[in-house]
C-alpha positions as a printed Julia matrix, in Angstrom:
112×3 Matrix{Float64}:
 10.36    2.11   -93.8
 13.99    1.34   -92.9
 14.97    2.72   -89.47
 18.59    2.34   -88.37
 19.2     2.72   -84.65
 22.65    3.27   -83.13
 23.24    2.41   -79.48
 20.94   -0.59   -79.87
 22.68   -2.46   -77.04
 21.9     0.13   -74.37
 18.82    0.65   -72.22
 17.26    3.33   -74.43
 18.37    1.56   -77.61
 16.75   -1.77   -76.76
 13.52   -0.01   -75.77
 13.44    1.93   -79.04
 14.24   -1.21   -81.05
 11.3    -3.06   -79.47
  8.91   -0.24   -80.34
 10.23   -0.01   -83.91
  9.99   -3.76   -84.45
  6.34   -3.71   -83.33
  5.4    -0.87   -85.72
  3.76   -2.16   -88.92
  5.08    0.87   -90.87
  8.67   -0.13   -90.09
  9.88   -2.92   -92.36
 13.6    -3.04   -91.56
 15.28   -2.36   -88.19
 19.08   -2.7    -88.18
 20.24   -2.12   -84.6
 23.86   -0.97   -84.42
 25.89   -1.55   -81.26
 29.59   -1.57   -80.36
 29.11   -5.05   -78.93
 26.35   -7.43   -79.93
 23.69   -7.35   -77.18
 22.77  -10.6    -75.46
 19.11   -9.78   -75.94
 17.24  -11.09   -79.01
 14.5    -8.76   -80.27
 12.32  -10.33   -82.99
 12.37   -8.16   -86.11
 15.65   -6.41   -85.26
 18.89   -7.29   -87.06
 21.78   -6.57   -84.7
 24.91   -5.24   -86.39
 28.19   -4.84   -84.55
 30.02   -1.61   -85.36
 31.95    1.08   -83.51
 30.84    4.54   -84.65
 34.09    6.14   -83.47
 36.25    7.86   -86.11
 37.9     5.32   -88.4
 36.44    2.35   -86.49
 33.9     0.9    -88.93
 32.61    1.39   -92.45
 29.3     2.99   -91.56
 28.05    3.94   -95.02
 26.81    0.39   -95.7
 24.88    0.33   -92.42
 23.04    3.57   -93.23
 22.45    2.98   -96.95
 18.74    3.17   -97.74
 17.79    4.41   -94.27
 14.63    6.49   -94.12
 15.32    7.38   -90.49
 18.37    7.21   -88.22
 17.84    7.12   -84.46
 21.22    8.04   -82.97
 21.39    6.84   -79.36
 25.03    5.74   -79.23
 27.44    7.48   -76.94
 30.86    6.77   -75.63
 32.07    7.85   -72.24
 35.05    6.61   -70.35
 35.81    8.37   -67.04
 39.52    8.37   -67.91
 38.97    9.8    -71.4
 37.58   12.98   -72.92
 33.76   12.66   -72.77
 33.16   14.72   -75.93
 30.91   12.99   -78.51
 33.61   11.92   -80.99
 31.31    9.44   -82.74
 28.5    11.87   -83.57
 30.03   13.6    -86.61
 31.07   10.28   -88.14
 27.6     8.81   -87.61
 25.92   11.96   -88.94
 28.16   12.09   -92.01
 27.58    8.43   -92.83
 23.83    8.6    -92.4
 23.39   11.69   -94.56
 25.94   10.83   -97.26
 24.59    7.32   -97.85
 21.13    8.59   -98.84
 21.69   11.49  -101.26
 18.0    11.92  -102.1
 16.9    12.16   -98.49
 18.39   14.98   -96.48
 18.14   15.21   -92.72
 14.69   16.07   -91.4
 15.69   17.05   -87.89
 18.8    18.0    -86.04
 19.56   18.65   -82.39
 18.74   22.18   -81.39
 16.03   22.85   -83.97
 13.35   21.38   -81.74
 10.89   20.46   -84.45
 10.52   18.25   -87.49
 10.95   20.07   -90.75
């Protein structure tokens, strides 16, 4: 199973990446971060990309993903804290795998 994780350089992201890398069912773990983390996690391939609108070509990162764990966020106290990257990440992850639609979305509260 290919699991792509955004926000892989953060506290939650590195913890999730470690758990995914240790899972025998998970065969590929690309960890996406705005800046390459200084931490090396065996089994995780760190990819540098900014999920902000127009920042990176995200389709290639999400191609073939069975699951996307979206933990990236962007907040600057001097900027608008709205989640500008989420629609771009969502669009890229769902459009790159036409045979696999989303299985869960925020607000639904259950897998489906």
